[in-house]
C-alpha positions in Angstrom: -25.8 -1.7 2.4 -29.5 -2.6 2.8 -29.2 -2.7 6.6 -26.9 -0.8 9.0 -26.3 -1.4 12.7 -24.3 0.8 15.0 -21.3 -0.9 16.7 -18.6 0.2 19.1 -15.2 0.9 17.6 -12.0 1.4 19.8 -11.1 4.8 18.3 -10.1 7.9 20.2 -10.7 10.7 20.7 -14.4 11.4 20.7 -15.3 15.1 20.5 -17.3 17.4 18.3 -14.3 17.8 16.0 -13.3 14.1 16.1 -14.3 10.6 15.3 -14.2 8.0 12.5 -15.1 9.6 9.2 -14.3 7.2 6.3 -14.5 3.4 5.7 -12.8 1.3 3.0 -13.7 -2.4 2.5 -11.4 -4.7 0.6 -14.1 -7.3 0.4 -17.2 -8.3 2.4 -15.1 -9.1 5.5 -11.9 -7.0 5.6 -12.0 -3.2 6.0 -10.6 -0.2 7.7 -12.2 3.0 9.2 -10.2 6.2 9.7 -10.7 9.5 11.3 -9.2 11.6 14.1 -9.6 15.2 15.3 -9.4 17.7 12.4 -8.3 20.4 14.9 -5.1 18.3 15.6 -4.1 17.5 12.0 -0.8 15.8 12.8 -1.4 14.6 16.4 -3.3 11.9 18.2 -3.3 8.2 18.1 -5.8 5.4 17.6 -7.4 7.1 14.6 -7.6 3.8 12.5 -9.6 0.7 13.3 -9.8 -2.6 11.3 -12.5 -5.3 10.9 -12.1 -8.9 9.7 -15.7 -9.8 10.0 -17.6 -7.3 7.8 -17.8 -4.6 10.5 -19.4 -6.6 13.2 -16.4 -6.0 15.4 -13.5 -3.5 15.1 -10.0 -3.5 16.6 -7.2 -0.8 16.8 -5.4 -0.7 13.5 -2.3 1.3 14.3 -0.7 -0.5 17.2 2.7 1.0 16.5 1.3 4.5 16.3 3.0 4.9 12.9 0.3 7.2 11.5 -0.7 9.9 14.0 -3.1 12.6 12.8 -6.4 13.2 11.1 -7.4 10.9 8.2 -10.4 11.7 6.1 -10.2 9.0 3.4 -9.1 5.4 2.9 -8.8 3.0 -0.1 -7.4 -0.4 -0.7 -5.0 -0.5 -3.6 -6.4 -2.5 -6.5 -4.2 -5.5 -7.3 -2.3 -5.2 -4.0 -4.5 -7.3 -1.7 -3.1 -6.1 1.6 -2.1 -2.5 0.8 -4.4 0.3 1.9 -3.9 4.1 1.9 -5.2 6.7 4.2 -5.2 10.4 3.4 -6.0 13.5 5.4 -4.6 16.7 6.9 -1.7 14.7 8.1 -0.7 13.6 4.6 -0.7 10.0 3.3 -0.2 6.9 5.3 0.2 3.3 3.9 -0.4 -0.1 5.4 0.9 -3.2 3.7 -0.8 -5.6 6.1 -4.5 -4.7 5.6 -4.4 -2.0 8.3 -2.6 -3.6 11.2 0.5 -1.3 11.0 1.0 2.0 9.2 3.7 4.4 8.1 3.6 8.0 6.9 4.4 8.3 3.1 4.3 12.1 2.9 2.8 15.1 4.7 1.0 16.9 1.8 -2.6 17.4 3.1 -5.2 15.5 1.0 -8.9 15.1 1.6 -10.0 12.1 -0.5 -8.7 9.0 -2.2 -10.4 6.3 -4.3 
């Protein structure tokens, strides 16, 4: 955290009400960033990106579009190395492969997770 650099991330859409809004890192290399458009709470794709190199590069994280919507928080589950949760206006989504694929767990709108 002593130094930050801006990097491109393959997330969509980009608008005043949209973008990536939360980051969760499992360790110094593996992490996810989540977001979306808060005016389209349960719509849209490519709201999740993953890194395997500490944030130097990012790739789409929801290739199967299993978690459309707006995600405002993310956290890796302690003791479950590859499990990560995302929460937001769309509900809760879970990935069991460190962010590569996702599925909706429920649709109760939440704003934060830790």
